[in-house]
DOPAGU-364918 format. One line per 4 residues: number of its first residue (from 1); their letters; for each residue y, z, x of C-alpha. Coordinates in pm, 1 decimal, m for minus. Each point is the difference from the previous one (the first is absolute). Last residue first. Example, Ala and Ser with C-alpha at 12.3 -4.5 7.8 and 13.67 -1.06 7.14 Angstrom:
<domars>
2	SA	m106.0,714.0,1367.0  m344.0,66.0,m137.0
</domars>
This chain:
<domars>
140	DVAR	m968.9,m2145.8,6700.1  171.0,220.2,m257.5  m238.5,270.4,m106.1  m56.0,100.2,m364.1
136	DIDA	m311.9,m212.7,m49.5  m137.7,108.1,337.3  26.6,375.9,m68.7  m325.7,50.6,m190.1
132	KTVF	m200.0,m174.0,270.7  145.3,222.7,272.2  m263.7,265.5,m65.4  m269.0,m255.3,86.3
128	GGIL	131.6,m101.6,338.3  114.1,337.5,125.3  m322.3,163.2,m119.5  m196.5,m275.5,171.3
124	FVVA	187.9,49.7,328.5  m53.3,378.1,m10.4  m370.9,m32.1,m81.3  m52.1,m263.4,268.8
120	LLIH	173.9,213.8,260.6  m236.1,287.0,m86.0  m298.2,m237.2,37.6  128.3,m118.8,337.3
116	FIHD	48.7,361.1,115.7  m357.0,89.0,m94.5  m134.4,m306.7,178.5  205.3,73.2,313.5
112	VSAL	m127.0,361.5,8.9  m355.5,m135.2,m29.7  44.3,m219.3,306.5  134.3,m353.7,39.5
108	ELSG	m65.4,m223.9,298.2  228.6,m282.9,105.9  m29.3,m115.3,360.6  m333.9,106.0,150.6
104	PLVR	m193.7,m139.7,m293.6  227.6,m199.6,m233.5  m41.0,153.5,m347.6  m225.2,271.3,144.1
100	FLSS	m23.6,244.8,m288.7  m95.1,348.7,120.4  m136.3,184.7,m302.2  m197.7,294.3,143.2
96	DSGH	241.8,52.1,288.1  m106.8,127.8,340.6  244.2,174.4,226.1  377.3,m30.6,0.8
92	APVG	32.3,m212.9,312.7  355.6,m67.8,113.3  122.4,m354.9,m65.2  74.4,m210.2,308.5
88	EVGH	m301.7,m226.0,m38.8  m145.8,m16.6,m349.0  m372.5,66.2,8.5  m27.5,242.3,m286.6
84	NGAG	m297.4,230.3,m17.8  m272.8,m61.8,m252.7  m137.7,38.3,m347.3  52.9,m292.1,m231.3
80	GLLF	278.3,m167.2,m191.6  m70.3,m257.0,m269.8  24.0,222.8,m308.2  256.7,252.0,126.5
76	GAVG	218.9,m261.2,165.4  m42.3,m236.7,m292.6  142.1,268.9,m231.2  308.1,45.0,217.2
72	LLGY	51.0,m373.5,52.6  m45.9,m68.9,m370.8  261.6,259.2,m86.5  235.1,m133.7,267.5
68	VVGF	m28.8,m353.0,m138.8  27.8,107.1,m365.5  304.3,216.6,64.7  156.8,m269.1,217.3
64	IICF	m38.7,m249.3,m285.3  130.2,243.0,m264.9  293.7,111.7,212.2  92.3,m361.0,85.9
60	LRAG	m16.9,m97.7,m367.9  241.6,279.5,m91.3  234.8,m88.5,285.4  2.3,m361.4,m117.4
56	SLTA	62.7,108.6,m360.6  290.3,213.1,122.4  140.0,m293.2,191.6  m32.8,1.5,375.9
52	SYGF	259.2,110.4,253.7  m15.9,376.9,58.4  m346.0,124.4,m90.5  m175.3,m335.3,31.0
48	YLAV	148.3,m55.2,346.4  m74.1,361.2,94.3  m363.9,m45.1,m97.5  m28.7,m318.5,207.7
44	AGSV	153.8,173.1,303.4  m226.7,301.1,m43.6  m311.4,m214.8,m32.1  102.1,m186.6,317.7
40	LHIL	52.6,327.8,188.3  m322.8,152.2,m131.8  m203.1,m310.5,89.8  157.7,5.5,346.0
36	NHAL	m98.9,364.7,41.2  m363.4,m69.9,m96.8  m25.2,m289.2,245.7  162.6,193.9,286.4
32	NLHF	m199.9,319.0,m53.7  28.4,274.6,m257.1  m348.4,135.0,m67.2  97.8,288.5,m226.1
28	GLMG	m131.8,348.5,73.6  329.7,180.8,m57.4  180.2,m208.0,265.0  m243.8,m176.2,234.2
24	PALF	237.3,m277.8,105.3  294.5,234.4,64.5  294.0,m201.1,140.1  m101.5,m347.1,m120.0
20	GIVG	m119.4,146.7,m329.8  338.8,165.7,m45.5  157.4,m346.2,m32.3  m250.9,m127.9,m255.9
16	VLIF	m3.5,332.3,m185.4  380.5,m9.8,m23.6  1.3,m362.1,m121.0  m271.1,72.4,m258.8
12	VIGL	186.6,309.8,m124.3  325.3,m196.4,m31.4  m176.2,m267.2,m202.0  m169.3,272.3,m204.0
8	VKAI	338.3,136.0,m106.0  157.0,m339.4,m67.2  m302.5,m145.0,m182.2  m34.2,314.5,m213.5
4	TRAM	370.6,m13.7,m86.5  m19.5,m368.5,m88.9  m305.3,55.8,m218.5  170.5,287.6,m184.6
</domars>
């Protein structure tokens, strides 16, 4: 399951990275150059683990990415504050109660980003932990 999750989410990351260049304010996300590059790199790494890595490698990748994205989502809600984003080239969406300025003016995450990061974390963690039972039967 970890390989499938890595493949599917790798494709999603690549698509979001590319679409972010065309529609930077899509669905309330703050998709600027920095955010899009992170998505493209994440997608490439996920696709590597989905297609080329061992099953145990894909499992570990899913767990690590799940933890990282979970922490990012939670940190966004805990450390974010009220405000309007200041990312140039991204349409304004009004004030956000949990705007997390990772790199002010370059990488700012809104509530919709935090929710999406937490959902990604859940999917990655499910892929990682459900795969545990299959590792002994897999041929690496």
